[in-house]
Every structure is written in C-alpha cells, then in structure tokens.
C-alpha positions in Angstrom: 0.0 0.0 -0.1 2.8 2.4 1.1 5.7 1.1 -1.0 7.2 2.8 -4.2 8.5 0.8 -6.4 12.5 0.6 -7.4 12.3 2.7 -10.4 10.6 5.6 -8.6 13.5 5.8 -6.0 15.8 5.6 -9.1 14.1 8.9 -10.3 14.7 10.2 -7.0 18.2 9.8 -6.5 19.0 10.5 -9.9 16.6 13.9 -9.6 18.9 14.8 -6.6 22.2 14.2 -7.9 21.6 16.0 -10.9 20.1 18.9 -8.5 23.4 18.6 -6.2 25.6 19.0 -9.4 23.9 22.4 -10.6 23.3 23.8 -7.5 27.0 23.6 -6.1 28.9 26.1 -8.5 26.6 28.9 -6.6 28.6 28.3 -3.2 31.8 28.6 -4.9 32.0 32.5 -5.5 34.4 34.4 -8.0 37.5 34.7 -9.0 39.5 37.1 -10.7 39.7 36.6 -14.7 41.2 39.0 -17.8 38.7 39.1 -20.8 40.4 39.7 -24.1 38.1 40.7 -26.8 37.4 42.6 -30.1 38.1 45.9 -30.1 37.9 46.5 -33.5 35.2 45.8 -36.0 37.8 44.4 -38.5 39.0 42.1 -35.9 37.0 38.7 -34.9 38.5 36.8 -31.8 38.4 32.7 -32.8 39.4 29.6 -31.0 43.2 30.6 -32.0 43.5 33.2 -29.7 43.2 30.7 -26.7 47.0 29.8 -27.9 48.0 33.5 -28.3 46.8 33.8 -24.6 48.5 31.0 -23.4 52.1 32.3 -25.1 51.4 35.4 -24.0 51.2 34.3 -19.9 53.5 31.7 -20.1 55.5 34.2 -21.6 55.3 36.4 -18.1 55.5 33.6 -16.1 52.0 33.1 -14.9 50.2 30.2 -14.6 46.1 30.7 -14.6 43.6 28.4 -13.4 42.3 27.8 -17.2 42.1 29.0 -20.5 39.1 29.2 -22.2 37.1 30.5 -25.4 33.3 31.5 -25.2 32.3 32.3 -28.6 33.4 36.3 -29.3 36.3 36.2 -26.5 39.0 34.3 -24.6 39.1 34.6 -20.7 42.2 33.5 -18.3 41.5 33.0 -14.0 43.9 33.9 -12.0 44.0 32.6 -8.2 44.4 36.0 -6.9 44.1 39.5 -8.1 47.6 40.5 -8.1 48.5 37.8 -10.6 45.1 39.0 -12.6 46.7 42.6 -12.6 49.8 41.2 -13.9 48.0 39.1 -16.4 46.3 41.9 -17.7 49.5 43.9 -18.4 51.2 40.9 -20.1 48.0 40.6 -22.5 48.1 44.4 -23.2 51.8 44.0 -24.2 51.0 40.7 -26.7 47.7 42.1 -28.8 48.2 45.9 -28.7 51.9 46.1 -29.3 50.5 49.6 -30.8 49.2 51.6 -27.7 47.8 54.0 -30.0 45.9 52.0 -32.0 44.6 49.0 -30.1 43.1 46.5 -31.7 41.8 43.9 -28.6 40.0 45.1 -25.5 41.8 43.1 -22.8 39.6 43.8 -19.7 39.4 42.6 -16.1 36.7 40.4 -15.1 35.3 38.0 -12.7 34.6 34.0 -13.7 33.4 31.1 -11.0 35.6 29.4 -8.8 34.2 26.2 -9.8 36.0 23.2 -10.0 37.0 22.3 -13.6 34.9 19.1 -13.8 31.7 21.1 -13.1 32.3 23.7 -15.7 33.1 20.4 -18.3 29.4 19.5 -17.5 28.2 23.1 -18.0 27.4 23.4 -14.2 27.6 27.4 -13.9 26.4 29.2 -11.5 23.4 31.8 -12.1 24.1 35.5 -13.3 23.6 37.9 -10.5 21.6 41.0 -11.6 22.5 44.5 -10.9 20.7 45.1 -7.6 23.2 42.4 -6.6 26.2 42.9 -8.1 26.2 46.5 -8.7 26.5 48.3 -12.6 24.5 50.1 -14.6 21.3 50.6 -16.1 19.6 52.3 -18.9 16.5 52.4 -20.6 16.5 53.9 -24.1 13.9 54.7 -26.4 14.2 54.2 -30.0 13.0 57.1 -32.2 10.4 55.3 -34.5 9.8 58.3 -36.5 13.1 59.1 -37.4 13.2 55.4 -38.6 9.9 55.9 -40.9 11.3 59.4 -41.8 14.2 58.4 -43.3 12.4 55.5 -44.8 10.2 58.3 -46.4 13.1 59.8 -47.6 13.8 56.8 -49.6 10.9 56.0 -50.8 11.5 59.8 -52.6 14.3 59.2 -54.3 13.5 55.8 -56.0 10.3 57.1 -56.6 12.1 60.2 -58.6 14.2 57.8 -60.2 11.6 55.3 -61.3 10.0 57.8 -62.7 12.6 59.2 -64.6 13.4 55.8 -66.1 10.1 55.0 -67.5 10.5 58.9 -68.8 6.9 60.0 -66.7 7.2 63.5 -66.0 5.3 64.4 -62.7 4.7 68.0 -61.2 7.4 67.8 -58.2 7.9 65.4 -55.8 7.9 66.2 -51.9 7.8 64.6 -48.5 5.6 65.9 -46.5 6.1 64.0 -43.0 6.0 60.4 -43.4 4.0 60.6 -46.7 5.2 61.1 -49.7 3.5 63.4 -52.6 3.6 63.3 -56.0 2.2 65.6 -58.6 0.9 65.6 -61.8 -0.6 67.9 -64.6 -3.0 65.5 -66.2 -4.8 62.2 -65.7 -3.0 60.3 -68.1 -0.1 60.8 -66.4 -1.1 60.3 -63.2 -2.2 56.7 -63.9 0.6 55.6 -65.7 2.9 56.6 -62.8 0.4 54.7 -60.9 1.2 51.4 -62.6 4.7 51.9 -61.9 4.4 52.6 -58.0 2.2 50.2 -57.5 4.6 47.8 -58.8 8.0 49.2 -57.5 6.9 50.3 -54.1 4.6 47.5 -52.9 4.9 48.7 -49.8 3.6 52.3 -50.3 -0.5 52.7 -50.0 -0.9 55.4 -53.1 -3.9 57.4 -52.5 -5.1 59.6 -55.2 -6.3 63.5 -54.8 -6.5 66.9 -56.2 -4.9 70.4 -55.1 -6.2 73.2 -57.7 -5.3 72.2 -60.8 -2.8 69.4 -60.1 -3.6 66.0 -59.3 -1.5 64.7 -57.4 -1.0 60.9 -55.8 0.2 60.9 -52.2 2.1 57.5 -50.7 2.5 56.3 -47.1 3.4 53.0 -46.0 0.9 50.0 -45.3 0.9 49.4 -41.5 3.1 46.0 -42.0 5.4 47.7 -43.6 6.0 50.4 -41.4 6.1 47.4 -38.3 8.7 45.7 -40.7 10.9 49.1 -40.9 10.1 49.8 -37.2 11.2 46.0 -35.9 14.3 46.2 -38.3 15.4 49.6 -37.3 15.2 47.9 -33.1 17.1 44.8 -34.5 19.7 47.0 -35.8 20.3 49.4 -32.9 20.1 45.8 -30.7 23.2 44.5 -32.6 25.0 47.9 -32.5 25.1 48.2 -29.0 26.1 44.2 -28.9 29.3 45.3 -30.8 30.0 48.7 -28.9 29.2 47.3 -25.4 32.0 44.4 -25.7 34.6 47.6 -25.5 33.9 48.1 -21.5 34.8 44.2 -21.3 31.3 44.0 -19.3 30.5 39.8 -18.4 26.9 39.6 -19.2 25.9 42.3 -20.6 22.0 42.3 -20.8 20.5 44.3 -24.3 17.3 43.2 -24.5 14.1 44.7 -26.0 11.1 46.2 -23.7 7.6 46.8 -25.5 7.8 47.7 -29.4 10.2 50.9 -29.2 12.4 50.8 -25.8 15.5 49.0 -25.4 17.3 47.7 -22.2 20.7 47.8 -21.4 22.1 46.2 -18.0 26.0 46.3 -17.4 26.8 44.3 -14.0 30.2 45.8 -12.3 30.1 48.7 -14.8 30.5 51.8 -12.1 31.2 54.4 -14.6 27.8 55.7 -16.5 29.2 58.4 -18.2 31.6 56.0 -19.9 29.2 53.3 -21.0 27.2 56.1 -22.1 29.7 57.2 -24.3 30.5 54.5 -26.0 26.7 53.3 -26.6 26.1 56.8 -28.0 29.2 57.0 -30.1 29.0 57.3 -33.9 30.4 55.5 -36.9 30.5 55.5 -40.4 30.3 53.6 -43.4 32.2 55.0 -46.7 32.5 53.1 -49.9 35.6 54.6 -52.4 37.2 53.6 -55.4 40.8 52.3 -54.8 43.5 53.7 -56.9 46.4 51.9 -56.5 47.2 47.7 -55.0 49.2 44.7 -55.4 46.7 42.3 -57.1 48.7 41.2 -60.2 45.5 39.5 -61.7 45.5 41.0 -65.0 41.6 40.9 -64.8 41.9 43.8 -62.3 42.9 47.5 -63.3 45.3 50.0 -61.2 47.6 47.2 -60.2 50.5 49.7 -59.2 53.1 48.3 -56.6 55.3 51.5 -57.4 52.7 53.8 -56.0 52.0 51.8 -53.1 55.5 51.5 -52.2 56.5 55.5 -52.1 53.1 55.6 -50.2 54.5 53.4 -47.2 57.7 55.3 -47.4 55.2 58.9 -47.0 54.8 60.1 -50.2 51.2 59.5 -50.4 49.7 61.7 -53.4 46.9 64.2 -52.9 43.2 63.2 -52.6 44.4 60.1 -51.8 44.9 57.7 -48.4 46.8 54.7 -47.6 44.8 52.2 -45.6 45.1 48.5 -45.1 42.7 45.6 -45.8 42.6 43.2 -43.0 40.1 40.6 -42.3 39.9 37.4 -40.6 43.4 37.1 -39.5 45.0 37.1 -43.5 47.1 39.4 -43.5 46.9 43.3 -43.8 47.2 44.3 -47.7 48.2 48.1 -48.5 45.5 50.0 -50.5 45.8 53.3 -52.1 42.1 54.8 -52.0 40.7 58.0 -53.1 38.9 60.0 -50.4 36.3 60.6 -52.5 33.1 59.1 -51.3 30.9 57.1 -53.6 28.2 56.5 -50.8 27.9 56.6 -47.1 25.8 54.3 -44.6 23.3 56.7 -44.4 22.5 55.5 -48.3 22.1 51.8 -46.7 19.2 50.4 -46.9 20.0 46.6 -46.4 22.7 44.2 -46.1 21.8 40.8 -45.9 24.3 37.5 -46.6 22.7 35.4 -48.8 23.6 32.0 -51.5 24.3 33.4 -55.0 21.6 30.9 -57.3 23.6 30.3 -60.1 27.1 28.6 -58.3 25.3 28.3 -54.6 28.4 30.6 -53.6 27.8 32.9 -50.4 27.3 36.5 -51.1 26.0 39.9 -49.3 23.7 41.6 -51.0 23.9 44.9 -50.7 20.2 47.6 -51.3 20.9 51.3 -51.5 18.1 54.1 -51.5 17.9 56.4 -54.8 20.6 58.9 -53.9 22.8 56.0 -53.1 22.3 53.9 -56.3 22.5 56.6 -58.4 26.4 57.4 -57.1 27.0 53.9 -57.4 25.7 53.8 -60.7 27.7 56.9 -61.9 30.9 55.7 -60.1 30.9 52.0 -61.6 30.2 52.9 -65.2 33.5 54.0 -65.5 35.1 51.7 -63.0 34.4 48.5 -64.3 37.5 45.8 -63.1 38.4 48.4 -60.9 38.5 47.7 -57.0 35.9 49.6 -54.6 36.9 49.6 -50.5 34.1 49.2 -48.0 35.7 51.4 -45.2 34.2 51.3 -41.5 35.5 54.5 -39.8 35.0 54.2 -35.7 36.6 56.7 -33.2 38.1 58.3 -36.2 39.9 55.7 -37.5 39.0 53.6 -40.6 39.0 50.0 -41.8 38.8 48.3 -44.7 36.6 46.0 -44.5 36.9 44.7 -48.0 37.6 45.4 -51.5 36.0 43.6 -54.0 36.4 44.6 -58.0 33.3 45.8 -59.7 32.6 43.4 -62.5 29.8 45.4 -64.6 28.1 49.0 -63.5 26.0 48.5 -60.5 23.1 50.6 -59.0 21.1 50.7 -56.0 20.9 46.7 -56.1 24.1 44.2 -56.2 26.1 41.5 -54.6 29.6 41.5 -52.9 30.6 37.9 -54.1 34.1 35.9 -53.0 32.6 35.4 -49.8 34.6 32.2 -48.2 32.0 31.0 -46.0 28.8 31.8 -45.2 30.0 32.9 -42.0 31.9 34.9 -43.5 29.2 36.7 -45.8 27.1 37.0 -42.0 30.3 38.9 -40.9 30.4 41.4 -44.0 26.7 42.4 -43.8 26.9 42.5 -39.4 29.6 44.9 -40.0 27.9 47.3 -42.8 24.9 47.3 -40.9 26.1 47.8 -37.4 28.1 50.2 -38.5 25.7 53.1 -36.9 22.3 53.2 -35.0 18.8 52.4 -37.4 17.3 55.6 -35.4 18.3 57.7 -32.6 17.9 56.4 -28.7 17.5 58.9 -25.6 18.0 57.1 -22.2 15.3 57.7 -20.1 16.1 55.8 -17.2 19.5 55.5 -15.8 20.1 54.1 -12.6 23.6 53.1 -10.8 24.4 50.4 -8.5 27.6 50.4 -6.0 29.3 47.4 -5.9 28.6 47.8 -1.7 25.1 47.8 -1.7 24.8 45.2 -3.9 26.7 43.0 -1.8 24.4 44.2 1.2 21.0 42.8 -1.2 22.8 39.6 -1.3 23.6 39.4 2.3 20.1 40.4 3.2 18.1 38.1 0.6 20.3 35.4 1.8 19.3 35.9 5.5 15.7 36.3 5.0 15.5 32.6 2.7 17.8 31.1 5.3 15.6 32.9 8.5 12.7 31.7 6.5 13.9 28.2 5.8 14.7 27.7 10.0 11.3 29.3 11.5 9.4 26.9 9.1 11.9 23.8 10.1 11.2 24.4 13.4 7.1 25.2 13.6 6.7 21.3 11.0 9.1 19.7 13.6 7.3 20.9 16.5 3.6 20.6 15.5 4.0 17.6 13.3 6.7 15.9 14.9 8.4 13.5 12.2 5.9 14.1 9.5 7.3 17.8 9.5 10.7 16.3 9.7 10.0 14.6 6.4 8.3 17.9 5.0 11.1 20.1 5.8 13.2 18.2 4.2 11.4 18.4 1.2 11.2 22.0 1.4 14.8 22.3 1.4 14.8 19.4 -1.8 12.6 22.1 -3.4 15.0 24.6 -2.9 17.8 22.7 -3.9 15.7 21.8 -7.4 14.7 25.6 -7.7 18.4 26.6 -8.2 19.4 23.9 -9.8 17.0 24.7 -12.4 17.8 28.2 -12.2 21.3 27.8 -13.0 20.7 25.4 -15.5 18.6 28.2 -17.5 21.8 30.6 -16.9 19.1 32.7 -15.2 19.9 36.6 -13.6 19.0 36.4 -10.4 17.7 39.6 -9.0 16.4 41.0 -5.5 12.9 40.5 -6.3 13.7 36.5 -7.9 15.4 36.4 -3.9 11.9 37.7 -3.0 10.0 34.9 -5.1 12.3 32.1 -3.3 11.7 33.3 0.3 8.2 33.3 -1.1 8.0 30.0 -2.4 9.2 28.5 0.9 5.9 29.4 2.2 3.8 28.3 -0.3 5.7 25.3 -1.0 5.3 24.0 2.8 1.4 24.2 2.6 1.0 21.5 0.8 2.9 19.2 3.2 0.1 21.0 5.7 -2.5 20.0 3.7 -1.2 16.5 3.1 -0.5 16.0 7.1 -3.7 17.5 8.1 -5.9 14.8 5.7 -3.7 12.2 7.6 -4.4 13.3 10.6 -8.0 13.7 9.8 -8.0 9.8 8.2 -6.7 8.6 11.9 -9.3 10.8 13.7 -11.8 8.8 11.8 -10.6 5.6 12.7 -8.5 4.3 9.8 -5.2 2.3 10.4 -1.6 4.6 10.2 -1.4 2.7 7.2 -4.9 3.5 5.2 -4.4 6.9 7.0 -0.9 8.0 4.9 -2.1 6.5 1.8 -5.5 8.2 1.3 -4.0 10.9 3.2 -1.5 11.8 0.2 -4.5 10.5 -2.4 -7.3 13.1 -1.0 -4.9 15.5 -0.9 -3.8 16.0 -4.3 -6.8 17.3 -5.8 -6.8 20.2 -3.6 -2.7 20.5 -4.0 -3.3 20.1 -7.6 -6.2 23.1 -7.8 -4.2 25.3 -5.9 -1.1 25.3 -7.3 -2.5 25.6 -11.0 -4.6 28.6 -9.9 -1.5 30.3 -8.2 0.8 29.1 -11.8 -1.9 31.0 -13.9 -1.0 34.2 -11.7 2.4 33.7 -11.9 2.1 33.1 -15.9 0.4 36.5 -16.5 2.7 38.5 -14.5 5.3 36.7 -16.8 3.3 37.9 -20.1 2.3 41.1 -19.1 5.1 42.2 -16.9 8.2 43.4 -17.7 11.8 43.8 -16.0 11.5 42.8 -12.1 8.1 41.6 -12.4 9.3 39.0 -14.6 12.2 38.1 -12.8 9.8 37.8 -9.9 7.7 35.9 -12.1 10.2 32.9 -13.7 11.2 31.9 -10.1 7.4 31.9 -8.9 6.5 29.5 -11.3 9.4 27.7 -11.5 9.1 27.2 -7.4 5.4 26.1 -7.9 6.4 23.2 -10.2 9.2 21.7 -7.8 7.2 22.3 -5.1 4.5 19.9 -6.3 7.1 17.1 -6.9 9.5 17.7 -3.8 6.0 18.1 -1.7 3.7 15.4 -3.3 6.3 12.8 -4.8 9.9 13.3 -2.9 8.1 13.3 1.0 5.8 10.5 0.3 9.1 8.8 -0.7 10.4 9.4 2.8 7.4 8.3 4.1 6.8 4.9 2.3 10.8 4.5 3.0 10.4 4.9 6.7 6.6 3.8 7.1 6.0 1.3 4.5 8.4 -1.6 5.2 6.9 -2.2 8.7 3.7 -4.4 8.4 2.0 -4.6 11.6 2.1 0.1 12.1 -0.2 0.6 14.9 1.0 4.3 15.5 2.9 7.4 13.1 4.8 10.4 14.5 2.5 13.4 13.4 2.0 15.3 16.1 -0.9 15.2 18.8 -4.1 13.5 16.8 -7.4 15.4 18.9 -10.2 12.3 18.6 -14.0 13.4 19.5 -15.4 11.4 22.4 -17.5 9.1 21.7 -18.6 8.1 25.2 -22.1 9.4 26.7 -21.4 12.1 29.4 -22.9 11.0 32.5 -25.6 13.1 34.3 -25.8 14.0 37.6 
C-alpha cells in the first residue's frame, strides 16, 4: 500500500544527484579573471586566440587556472588579484603592441571558482543582476518616427528615379512628414505613374487626390511595412549596442527589447555611467571609395601599381588619396591606396544581408541602397568596371577596410559582393556593414547606478531572509508534526535545491525580486505538506489504520494541492506574460518554484514516508503530532 517501486526511488536519486551538481557552482564564489575581446569591427576573436593568450602568459611566467574561448572572447582565470593585474599587463603588451591603435580589449573580469569538472558538465552558477552585483542600468527609447521618416526620404528618391527611367513627367515630388506626394498635370500621366509605383513600391499605399489644378498621388507606408521598418531599426540598434558594449569588457551584459520601441541595457560591474553612455552613443561611419592603387597583379583587375604603393608606404601619398590596409579574418594586411572621394555612405544603405548565389551556390552579401546612393553607385561604376572598390568603416576616427572587391559590371542601387569563402564570412561582412551606426536615434529615458557595496548588502539580506524563513518553517513543522514535520522540512529543502539547480541550468539572472520570490516559494511550498499532514490526521481521527491513513491522506490531498497550485501558476504566468523587468524576474522564479514544490511536496515526501513506514507490516502509530479524536462516549448525568 505504501511502498514505491524501485524505479521511483531511482528517479528521486537521479533528481537529487542532478540538482546537487547544478546547485554546487553557486557556492564557490567568483575568482579574478582577464577577458580578451575584439576592439575593432574588422578584428574577430576566434579559438586560435586561446593559444596566443596561453603563450603570452607563459612568457610572463604566469599560470592561469584555465583559459577558455566562449564564442566571442577569451577568458583566463587566476587565483588572486595581483596575478590578474600582471596578466592584464602582459596580454596588453602581447595583443596591442601599438597602444595608440589598440585592436583588442583586455579587461578585468570575474569568473566562477567552480572546479573544472563542474565546468565540463556545463554546471555554472546563476548570473547576478544589477541589484546584487552593482552596475549601470539604462532604459533607452528608439525614435521610431525618425526611422519612418528616413524610410520616407528613401522612397521619395526611389520614386523620382523610377519615374525618370520610365520617362514619366511629374510636377514635383516632396516628402510631407511621413508621406510622399507626387504631383501631375493630367490624369493620363497620373494613371501611368500609379501603375509603375504600385509595381516598384509594393510597401506603399497610394491615394489619389487633387490640389487646385494639379492632380497628386499621396503615398504612405502600409501598416505591416511600417512595423517591419520599426522592427528592423530596433534589431539593428540592438546589434550595434552589442558590438559597442564589448569594449567595456562586461561579463554578462543584458541588451534586450522591451515593448515596441524600448531597449533595456544592463551592464553588471560597470560603475562609470559616463563612459558607458559615451560608448553607447558613439557614432560610426560607413564609406565606399574607389581604390587608386593596389598589389593585386591579376591582369583582369585594373590599377595594379606596386610603385605607387611603395611610395605611399614611405610617406609619399598622392594628394586626394589615403593609404589604408585591408585586414579580415587573420589573412594579413594588404596596403591599398584609396581615393578620398566618397561614393556613398552608410546613410544611403537600406539593407545588407548574407545570401546564397543562385548561380554558383556561393555565399554573397546582397546590398540595397536608396535612390541617392544608387545613382552615385551607377555613376562611379559606369567607368569603373574591373577596378576595385573599398568598403571602409570609420570608428573612433580610425578607418578600417572591411573588403575591397572588384567591380564586374555597372551597378545601381542593388548589387552583390561576391568572393565570400563561407556563410560565416558573408554574415560577418553584412553585420559590419549594417552595424556601423544606429538605424534610428535613441534617447536614455531612465538611468540607474548601483554600487557594489549595496549589491553585497542586498545579497546578504536576501540570503538571510531565505535562511531565517526556512529555519522558522522547519522549527514550526517539526514541533507541530514531529516526524512528519521533519519529512516536510527535508522535502522543502529539496524543493529549494531543485529550484536553484533549474535556475542555474537556465543561466538565469538572479535579482532581488527573484530572491524575494524564493522566500515566498518556501511559504507556499510548505502548504502542500500541511494539507497532506492534516489529511492524514483526519483519516486517523476517523478510525483508519496508520497505513490506510497515510495512503488516503496523500491521495485525497492531491486534488486540493493540484487545484491550488494551478490557480497560483496562472497568476504567475500572467505576471510573466504582461510584466517587465523585475516583475518578470519575480514571475519566473515564482512559476518554477510552484512546479518544483509539486514534485518535492508530493512525490519526494511520500517517498520518505514510504521508506520509513512502508516496510512496517503491523504499524500501530505514526509520529504526526497530537491527533484530537472526538469524544464518542456519552456524558454521565448527575
């Protein structure tokens, strides 16, 4: 009646083992570390950088705990702060031989002290939010009107070009707010223009109207097209922010969308908001220029001139030109003599996406320009076939050549950059071209700075609240329900173990509201055990045998436990769906705590009870505190 089959105990043991493994990293704390990441858009940190870091540290006589590559940076952990400082200096010398032009960011960081075997199992601690670690919080609002206006300006130029190519005469094209107005003298011309515009501008909704003697077409973005422009602007801004914040060396920055037009930026460990704002608000410029001289001796490519390049490297740069170097993916540097005349800039770029060439199945970057950029591109490439054209990214006042392809034919507002060796290379180039600048202006509407001392105090108080709450619950349960209270307390501890383990597996960010949710979950989780214990008492009062009372108590309490937890879970899911920021953090812990409490309070606690009482065939009593039985004997009358 009250015995578990072996496989249920196996589930409990496996769950306890996994929960213990993934909870352990949270108790080891953090160790000083050094992080090496890219400091320029044209430099990509790859797995090969691990060997460079290890070699530099070995040459400096420093031994790290380990060196690891985590996707976009290399991190080395050390035993103390002095070694960390020496390692940073050694890596700065190794990776940035020219301090005036640093290519890499070497920043101090913190990494978990977890043993290597836990790290190999991907058992990592939870991240700590700003209110626990300290740092800077920004809430930024994207100017969506500016994004729509920019799109309208681009459409106005495209309309002018399209009508010119079709020899359709108009009486004027103007942008009025977010609308584009095209005027005509007669109905026949308007009808012809409308057919062209509906074909070439499918995202625009054109409405006919009149203004005195003139006829006009008024175009506005369709609602779905406007939403697509806004979504693209938000995504590009988030990508740009990711690239820029890498310079701060933040361990785990949080950059996420909030609502339709806001971005939350959280930088744990950063205590200088002025520097953070400077980097976030920095502008970058994308320029495309013609190559005047290069060292590519291919006879199919014009302007091969090693003499001119050699003179330029010696300081004799011809007027109107600039000597730059093309460097990408570690393939070395190629000197290029570029014209200072700019063909188009990043402001004329409306799209850059990595795609597959349908003809040869190779990776290419498809570039789309507005009308102004397309006209400039057409004029420059008409006489520039078989010449090279350089894509230059200027960041912090320093230009870097992203790529310098050869022009194969006359180009306009849509063209492809070929020669990509892999889809990853095409993706990187498209990202760099798009992420040079923000797609729409952003304003900081909320700013908070939390010091590390306040974060440490919050951690201590949060930990104390959970600990003292647990102790108070344990004392009450053991005093009131005796051995069953002890079983309930152990189940409550297992519930806390599972909750922390799941949060660690998810690599969730623990905040102060999250710790409050953990404390609340303790009180809610014990309710299930109280229901079970009281139900067992009721069965004993009704005259049931101890074994039957235990069985009936768990089975009949399950329905009530399920109903109460489901209704509470619905409220938690509502908070998760409609809340934001701290509310979402609270809701995530709250919902997970409900699920783990149902497992620990029912399945695990009954396993303990069955293990203790189930093997006793003739059980006379159970230790569940005072069972008040009704007085069934009649009272004697005087």
